[in-house]
C-alpha positions as CSV (number, residue, x, y, z in Angstrom):
1,M,4.5,7.6,-33.5
2,S,5.2,6.3,-30.0
3,R,4.7,8.7,-27.1
4,T,7.8,9.6,-25.2
5,I,8.2,7.6,-21.9
6,R,9.9,9.7,-19.2
7,I,12.0,7.7,-16.9
8,L,13.7,8.1,-13.5
9,I,16.6,5.8,-12.6
10,A,17.6,5.3,-9.0
11,D,20.6,3.2,-8.0
12,D,23.5,4.0,-5.6
13,H,26.1,2.8,-8.2
14,S,26.8,5.4,-10.8
15,V,28.1,2.7,-13.2
16,V,24.7,0.9,-13.1
17,R,22.8,4.2,-13.6
18,T,25.0,5.0,-16.6
19,G,24.5,1.6,-18.1
20,L,20.8,1.7,-17.6
21,K,20.5,5.2,-19.1
22,A,22.5,4.2,-22.2
23,L,20.4,1.1,-22.7
24,L,17.0,2.8,-22.2
25,E,17.8,5.9,-24.3
26,R,18.7,3.7,-27.3
27,Q,15.0,3.5,-27.6
28,G,14.0,6.6,-29.5
29,H,10.9,7.2,-27.3
30,F,12.6,6.7,-23.9
31,R,14.0,9.7,-22.1
32,V,15.7,9.5,-18.8
33,V,14.6,12.8,-17.1
34,A,16.3,12.2,-13.7
35,E,18.8,10.1,-11.8
36,A,19.1,9.4,-8.0
37,S,21.5,7.6,-5.8
38,T,19.5,7.3,-2.6
39,G,15.9,6.5,-1.7
40,E,15.3,10.1,-0.5
41,E,16.7,11.5,-3.7
42,S,14.5,9.3,-5.8
43,V,11.4,10.5,-4.1
44,E,12.4,14.2,-4.5
45,A,13.3,13.6,-8.1
46,A,10.0,11.9,-8.8
47,K,8.1,14.8,-7.3
48,M,10.1,17.3,-9.3
49,H,10.2,15.6,-12.7
50,R,7.0,13.6,-12.6
51,P,8.3,10.6,-14.7
52,D,6.1,8.0,-16.3
53,V,8.2,5.2,-14.9
54,A,10.7,5.0,-12.0
55,V,13.3,2.2,-12.0
56,L,14.4,1.8,-8.4
57,D,17.1,-0.3,-6.9
58,I,15.6,-2.2,-4.0
59,R,18.6,-1.5,-1.7
60,M,19.9,2.1,-1.5
61,P,21.4,4.2,1.2
62,G,18.9,5.9,3.6
63,I,15.3,4.7,3.0
64,S,15.0,1.5,1.0
65,G,13.8,1.3,-2.6
66,I,10.6,-0.2,-1.2
67,E,9.9,2.7,1.0
68,A,10.8,5.1,-1.8
69,C,8.3,3.2,-4.0
70,R,5.6,3.6,-1.4
71,R,6.2,7.3,-1.1
72,I,6.3,7.9,-4.9
73,V,3.1,6.0,-5.5
74,A,1.4,8.1,-2.8
75,E,2.9,11.5,-3.9
76,V,3.3,11.2,-7.6
77,P,0.1,9.9,-9.2
78,G,0.6,8.2,-12.5
79,C,4.2,7.2,-11.9
80,R,4.7,3.5,-12.3
81,I,7.5,1.7,-10.4
82,I,9.8,-1.0,-11.5
83,M,11.9,-2.5,-8.7
84,L,15.4,-3.7,-9.7
85,T,17.3,-6.2,-7.6
86,S,20.2,-8.6,-7.8
87,Y,18.4,-11.5,-6.1
88,A,15.0,-13.1,-6.1
89,E,13.9,-12.8,-2.5
90,D,10.3,-13.8,-1.8
91,E,9.7,-11.4,1.1
92,L,11.1,-8.4,-0.8
93,V,9.0,-9.2,-3.8
94,M,5.8,-9.3,-1.7
95,A,6.9,-6.1,0.1
96,A,7.5,-4.3,-3.2
97,I,4.1,-5.4,-4.6
98,Q,2.4,-4.3,-1.3
99,A,4.2,-0.9,-1.7
100,G,2.6,-0.4,-5.1
101,A,5.4,-1.6,-7.5
102,S,4.1,-2.5,-11.0
103,G,7.2,-4.4,-12.0
104,Y,9.9,-6.4,-10.3
105,V,12.9,-7.5,-12.3
106,L,16.4,-9.0,-11.7
107,K,19.4,-7.0,-12.7
108,R,20.6,-9.9,-14.8
109,I,17.5,-9.4,-17.0
110,G,18.3,-9.2,-20.7
111,D,18.3,-5.8,-22.5
112,N,15.2,-6.5,-24.5
113,E,13.3,-7.8,-21.4
114,L,14.0,-4.6,-19.5
115,V,12.8,-2.4,-22.4
116,Q,9.7,-4.5,-22.6
117,A,9.2,-4.2,-18.8
118,V,9.3,-0.4,-19.1
119,E,7.0,-0.4,-22.0
120,R,4.5,-2.7,-20.3
121,V,4.6,-0.9,-16.9
122,S,4.2,2.5,-18.7
123,R,0.9,1.2,-20.1
124,G,-0.4,0.2,-16.7
125,E,0.4,-3.5,-17.0
126,G,2.4,-5.5,-14.4
127,M,5.8,-7.1,-15.0
128,L,7.3,-9.8,-12.9
129,D,10.6,-11.5,-13.7
130,P,9.8,-15.1,-14.8
131,A,12.3,-16.4,-12.2
132,M,10.1,-15.1,-9.4
133,T,6.6,-15.8,-10.7
134,A,6.1,-19.2,-9.1
135,S,7.3,-18.2,-5.7
136,V,5.2,-15.0,-5.7
137,F,2.0,-16.9,-6.6
138,A,2.8,-19.4,-3.8
139,E,3.2,-16.5,-1.3
140,V,0.0,-14.9,-2.5
141,R,-1.9,-18.2,-2.1
142,K,-0.4,-18.7,1.4
143,S,-1.3,-15.2,2.5
144,T,-4.9,-15.5,1.1
145,Q,-5.4,-18.8,2.8
146,A,-4.2,-17.4,6.1
147,Q,-6.6,-14.4,5.8
148,Q,-9.5,-16.8,5.0
149,A,-8.7,-19.0,7.9
150,A,-8.6,-16.0,10.2
151,A,-12.1,-15.0,9.2
152,F,-13.3,-18.2,11.0
153,S,-10.8,-18.3,13.8
154,D,-13.4,-17.7,16.5
155,L,-15.7,-20.5,15.4
156,T,-15.7,-24.0,16.7
157,P,-15.6,-26.9,14.3
158,Q,-19.3,-27.5,14.9
159,E,-20.1,-23.8,14.3
160,M,-18.1,-23.9,11.1
161,A,-20.2,-26.9,10.0
162,V,-23.4,-25.1,10.8
163,L,-22.3,-22.0,9.0
164,A,-21.4,-24.0,5.9
165,K,-24.9,-25.4,5.8
166,V,-26.4,-21.9,6.3
167,A,-24.3,-20.8,3.3
168,E,-25.8,-23.6,1.3
169,G,-29.3,-22.2,2.0
170,L,-30.4,-24.9,4.4
171,T,-33.0,-24.3,7.1
172,N,-32.4,-25.1,10.8
173,R,-34.4,-28.2,10.4
174,Q,-32.5,-29.4,7.4
175,I,-29.2,-28.6,9.1
176,A,-30.3,-30.6,12.1
177,V,-31.0,-33.6,9.9
178,K,-27.6,-33.3,8.0
179,L,-25.5,-32.9,11.2
180,F,-27.5,-35.3,13.4
181,L,-28.4,-32.5,15.9
182,G,-31.5,-31.2,17.6
183,E,-33.2,-28.3,15.9
184,G,-32.9,-26.2,19.1
185,T,-29.1,-27.0,19.2
186,V,-28.7,-25.8,15.6
187,R,-30.7,-22.6,16.5
188,N,-28.2,-21.9,19.3
189,Y,-25.3,-22.6,17.0
190,V,-26.6,-20.2,14.4
191,S,-27.1,-17.5,17.1
192,S,-23.6,-17.9,18.3
193,V,-22.2,-17.8,14.8
194,L,-24.1,-14.6,14.0
195,S,-22.7,-13.0,17.1
196,K,-19.1,-14.1,16.5
197,I,-18.9,-12.9,12.9
198,G,-21.0,-9.8,13.4
199,A,-23.8,-10.7,11.1
200,A,-27.3,-9.4,11.6
201,N,-29.1,-12.3,10.0
202,R,-28.7,-15.6,8.1
203,A,-28.3,-13.9,4.7
204,E,-25.4,-11.8,6.0
205,A,-23.8,-14.9,7.6
206,A,-24.2,-16.8,4.3
207,A,-22.6,-13.9,2.3
208,Y,-19.7,-13.8,4.8
209,A,-19.1,-17.5,4.6
210,V,-19.1,-17.4,0.8
211,K,-16.8,-14.3,0.7
212,H,-14.2,-16.1,2.8
213,H,-14.5,-19.4,1.0
214,I,-15.8,-21.5,3.8
215,H,-16.0,-24.5,1.5
216,Q,-12.2,-24.6,1.4
217,F,-12.5,-25.6,5.1
218,V,-15.8,-27.4,5.1
219,P,-16.6,-29.4,2.0
220,P,-20.1,-28.8,0.6
221,S,-22.8,-31.5,0.8
222,D,-22.8,-34.1,-2.0
223,D,-26.6,-34.0,-2.2
């Protein structure tokens, strides 16, 4: 027998709340334990009723659904959040994910899909409306690439090239041959790189370079 999934619904439109409640409670093991019409009310209701899943409208009077999500995640351990919105907006999707939302679905989602979203999120899985998947992955890739580039922002192109060779395990002499530099010059570059990235030695520098995917910026040697 399926366990009862306790649900909080938060939306500033009573008609929407009524419709969602009727839809969800048609499932024998779903029980709507609380409703809220503002962000503040949703946080208080979550703290009081400790639901398994909170379905929050992203735009509500007072604090936004995203801020309410952040507070509920912080103050009500175990409560999973589904953000509900009328439009697929990339920035809001990313903000909701960063706030701790487990699901993000459009209000035009079909009845069965919403039920599945609640089921999946209650099990600790993630749920993203298919209409938003591609744009979210694109934003994640863009953000990741920016973070990786920032890791090397203090290095000159030549220092980047030297660090990439250090990450490949090459000695100063081997790097000098590869880059057509003097061994002393390479030694100076390595010293500068260690200082700039805060590494104590070559091993730490190599680990840093690999962690931040230096070979996306400096292709590895062919040989």
